[in-house]
C-alpha positions as CSV (number, residue, x, y, z in Angstrom):
1,X,63.9,106.6,79.7
2,X,63.0,102.7,81.0
3,X,60.5,103.6,82.1
4,X,58.7,105.2,79.4
5,X,59.1,102.5,76.9
6,X,57.8,99.6,79.4
7,X,55.3,101.5,79.5
8,X,55.0,102.2,76.3
9,X,55.4,98.3,75.7
10,X,52.9,97.3,78.0
11,X,50.6,99.2,76.9
12,X,51.0,98.0,73.4
13,X,51.6,94.4,74.5
14,X,47.7,94.7,76.2
15,X,46.1,96.1,72.9
16,X,48.5,92.8,70.6
17,X,46.3,90.6,73.2
18,X,43.2,91.8,72.9
19,X,43.0,91.7,69.0
20,X,44.7,88.0,69.3
21,X,42.3,87.3,71.7
22,X,39.6,88.2,69.1
23,X,41.4,86.9,66.4
24,X,41.7,83.4,68.4
25,X,37.6,83.1,69.2
26,X,37.2,83.4,65.3
27,X,39.8,81.3,64.4
28,X,41.7,78.4,65.7
29,X,44.4,80.3,67.9
30,X,47.1,77.8,66.5
31,X,46.9,79.9,63.7
32,X,45.9,83.0,63.8
33,X,49.4,82.9,66.8
34,X,52.0,82.5,63.4
35,X,49.4,85.4,61.6
36,X,49.9,87.9,64.7
37,X,54.1,87.2,65.3
38,X,54.9,86.9,60.8
39,X,53.2,90.8,61.0
40,X,54.9,91.8,63.8
41,X,58.2,91.1,61.9
42,X,57.3,92.6,59.3
43,X,57.4,95.7,61.8
44,X,60.7,94.3,63.3
45,X,62.5,93.5,59.6
46,X,61.5,97.6,58.5
47,X,63.1,98.5,62.1
48,X,66.4,96.5,61.6
49,X,66.7,97.9,58.1
50,X,66.8,101.9,58.9
51,X,68.0,101.4,62.5
52,X,70.1,98.2,62.9
53,X,73.5,99.7,62.5
54,X,73.4,102.0,64.8
55,X,71.0,100.6,67.7
56,X,73.5,97.0,68.7
57,X,77.8,96.9,68.4
58,X,77.6,93.2,69.3
59,X,76.5,89.4,67.6
60,X,73.3,88.3,68.6
61,X,73.8,85.7,71.5
62,X,72.4,82.7,70.5
63,X,71.2,80.7,72.4
64,X,69.0,83.5,74.3
65,X,67.8,84.1,71.3
66,X,66.1,80.9,70.8
67,X,65.3,80.9,74.4
68,X,63.0,83.9,73.8
69,X,62.0,82.6,70.8
70,X,60.6,79.7,71.8
71,X,59.3,81.3,75.3
72,X,57.9,84.2,73.4
73,X,55.7,81.5,70.7
74,X,55.0,79.0,73.8
75,X,53.9,81.7,75.9
76,X,51.7,84.0,73.1
77,X,50.5,80.4,72.2
78,X,49.0,79.8,75.6
79,X,47.4,83.1,76.1
80,X,45.7,83.2,73.4
81,X,44.3,79.9,73.7
82,X,42.9,80.9,77.0
83,X,41.8,84.6,75.4
84,X,39.9,82.8,73.0
85,X,38.1,80.1,75.9
86,X,37.7,82.0,78.5
87,X,37.5,86.2,80.3
88,X,40.1,88.5,78.7
89,X,39.6,90.8,82.6
90,X,40.5,87.4,84.8
91,X,42.7,85.3,82.2
92,X,45.4,87.5,81.1
93,X,46.2,89.3,84.7
94,X,47.3,85.6,86.0
95,X,49.2,85.4,83.2
96,X,51.3,88.6,84.4
97,X,51.3,87.9,88.1
98,X,54.0,84.7,87.0
99,X,55.3,86.5,84.1
100,X,56.1,89.0,86.8
101,X,57.5,86.8,89.5
102,X,59.8,85.0,88.0
103,X,61.8,87.4,86.9
104,X,62.5,89.2,89.6
105,X,63.0,86.0,91.8
106,X,65.9,85.5,88.3
107,X,67.6,89.7,89.7
108,X,67.6,88.2,93.6
109,X,69.1,85.5,92.4
110,X,71.7,87.2,90.8
111,X,73.1,89.5,93.0
112,X,71.1,92.4,91.8
113,X,71.4,95.0,94.9
114,X,67.5,94.8,96.1
115,X,66.2,98.8,97.5
116,X,62.8,99.3,99.4
117,X,61.7,101.0,96.4
118,X,61.7,98.2,94.6
119,X,60.5,96.1,97.0
120,X,58.1,98.0,97.8
121,X,57.3,99.3,93.6
122,X,57.5,94.9,92.8
123,X,54.4,94.5,95.4
124,X,52.1,96.7,94.7
125,X,52.6,95.6,90.5
126,X,51.6,91.8,91.2
127,X,49.2,93.6,94.0
128,X,48.4,95.3,90.7
129,X,48.2,91.9,88.6
130,X,46.4,89.7,91.4
131,X,43.4,93.1,91.2
132,X,43.1,93.1,88.1
133,X,42.9,88.9,87.7
134,X,40.4,88.9,89.8
135,X,41.5,86.1,92.0
136,X,40.3,87.7,95.6
137,X,37.1,88.6,93.5
138,X,34.3,86.5,94.4
139,X,32.8,84.8,91.1
140,X,35.6,86.3,89.8
141,X,38.2,83.3,89.3
142,X,38.4,81.6,85.7
143,X,35.8,79.5,84.4
144,X,37.5,76.0,85.1
145,X,40.7,75.0,86.3
146,X,42.4,74.1,82.8
147,X,41.8,78.0,82.1
148,X,43.8,78.3,84.7
149,X,46.9,76.2,84.5
150,X,46.5,77.5,80.8
151,X,47.0,81.3,81.6
152,X,50.1,80.2,84.7
153,X,51.7,78.0,81.6
154,X,51.8,81.6,80.1
155,X,52.8,83.4,81.9
156,X,55.5,80.8,82.5
157,X,56.9,81.3,78.9
158,X,56.9,85.0,79.1
159,X,59.1,85.0,81.8
160,X,60.9,83.4,79.8
161,X,61.6,85.7,77.3
162,X,61.2,88.6,79.3
163,X,65.1,87.2,80.2
164,X,66.4,86.6,76.9
165,X,66.0,89.7,75.6
166,X,67.0,91.4,78.9
167,X,70.1,89.1,78.1
168,X,70.0,90.2,74.5
169,X,69.7,93.6,75.6
170,X,72.7,93.5,77.5
171,X,75.1,92.0,75.1
172,X,74.4,95.1,72.9
173,X,72.6,93.0,70.0
174,X,70.2,96.1,70.0
175,X,66.9,95.8,66.6
176,X,69.2,93.3,65.3
177,X,69.3,90.3,67.9
178,X,65.2,91.1,68.5
179,X,64.3,90.1,65.1
180,X,65.9,87.0,65.4
181,X,63.8,85.8,68.5
182,X,60.9,86.7,66.5
183,X,62.0,84.9,63.6
184,X,62.7,81.5,65.6
185,X,59.0,82.3,67.3
186,X,57.7,82.7,64.1
187,X,59.1,79.5,62.4
188,X,58.0,77.4,65.6
189,X,54.4,78.5,65.5
190,X,54.2,77.9,61.8
191,X,55.6,74.8,61.9
192,X,52.8,74.4,64.2
193,X,50.9,75.3,62.9
194,X,50.6,72.9,59.2
195,X,48.3,70.8,60.1
196,X,45.7,73.0,60.4
197,X,43.2,73.0,57.4
198,X,43.0,76.1,55.4
199,X,39.8,77.0,56.8
200,X,40.8,77.3,59.8
201,X,41.8,80.3,59.7
202,X,39.1,82.7,58.4
203,X,39.2,85.5,55.9
204,X,38.0,88.0,58.6
205,X,40.6,86.9,61.4
206,X,43.1,88.7,58.9
207,X,42.7,92.2,60.0
208,X,42.0,91.6,63.8
209,X,45.6,89.5,63.8
210,X,47.2,92.9,61.8
211,X,46.0,94.0,64.7
212,X,47.6,92.2,67.0
213,X,50.9,91.7,65.5
214,X,51.5,95.8,64.2
215,X,50.8,96.4,68.0
216,X,52.7,93.3,69.3
217,X,55.9,93.8,67.3
218,X,56.5,97.5,68.2
219,X,55.8,96.0,71.9
220,X,59.4,93.7,70.7
221,X,60.8,96.9,70.2
222,X,60.0,99.3,73.2
223,X,60.5,96.4,75.8
224,X,64.3,96.2,73.8
225,X,64.8,99.6,74.6
226,X,63.5,99.6,78.4
227,X,66.1,96.8,79.0
228,X,68.7,98.6,77.8
229,X,68.5,101.4,79.7
230,X,66.5,99.1,83.0
231,X,66.8,96.3,85.4
232,X,64.8,93.0,84.3
233,X,62.6,92.8,87.3
234,X,60.7,96.1,87.3
235,X,61.7,96.2,83.2
236,X,59.5,92.7,83.6
237,X,56.8,93.8,86.3
238,X,55.5,97.2,84.3
239,X,55.2,95.3,80.8
240,X,53.8,93.4,82.8
241,X,50.9,95.5,83.5
242,X,49.8,94.8,80.5
243,X,46.1,93.3,81.0
244,X,45.4,97.1,82.1
245,X,44.8,97.9,78.2
246,X,43.8,94.2,77.3
247,X,40.5,95.1,79.5
248,X,39.3,98.2,78.9
249,X,39.3,97.8,75.3
250,X,37.7,94.3,76.6
251,X,34.6,96.9,78.4
252,X,34.6,98.8,75.2
253,X,34.5,96.4,72.3
254,X,33.2,93.4,74.2
255,X,31.0,94.5,77.0
256,X,33.1,92.7,79.2
257,X,32.6,94.0,83.0
258,X,35.7,94.4,85.2
259,X,34.8,94.2,89.3
260,X,35.3,96.9,91.2
261,X,38.6,94.8,92.8
262,X,39.4,94.9,89.0
263,X,39.2,98.7,89.1
264,X,42.0,99.1,92.1
265,X,44.0,96.7,90.8
266,X,43.4,99.2,87.6
267,X,45.0,102.0,90.4
268,X,47.7,100.3,91.9
269,X,49.1,100.1,88.5
270,X,50.4,104.0,88.9
271,X,52.3,103.9,91.9
272,X,54.2,100.4,91.4
273,X,55.1,102.4,87.1
274,X,56.6,105.6,89.5
275,X,58.6,103.2,91.9
276,X,60.0,101.3,89.2
277,X,61.3,104.2,87.2
């Protein structure tokens, strides 16, 4: 069950990032992020209303809710900025590499049993993300050093979000815990966006931001379920393969063309998910 939920979360995250990236190219990313988070908040609010009592029996650990919320807010802000300024087929996978590596290290440090299957799966997942980023391809690096640093920062922040969400799921906080994370992320980004001019958000971007929020909200629910059934390292690794769907959507709608190396990265994602199930 965990591999299915994590895989669906990866697809939803990738689609959400594509929609958010398009919106950020048409309006300021500073206002697109809270708009997307707000729409996702509606999804989680409805889920909490109908399924909150059945999905969790414990009080959410507020410290981890805050950590996960701020991690999501910072990570999504940096990612949308990078997606708006650079090529989606390059920036998103670089973020994923960092988001995969940090939870894996945390799991190992905390004494998780390391199996050959887990190691091989993590290696393939990291290799897939690296190939998807085009780091090994000539002329496929991010457009400038600033974009690379932003992508790395986004990955580190999203890793904090993964770790926090794993702890919330371990505490059996259910949908209510995920909702609190989303509220923290929304409020913090909304406050940051207050200084923006009203014209910073174009009406034509609203549909894209709405799509981003809906996909991202659904991904949060799926990821929380995946953490209940699976480990931190493998679940984070699968979820961080989201650039696959981002790349496919960028090819279909933006005309971006990945290299042969990036296609190889997509192919490696399949055995990685199988080994990490």
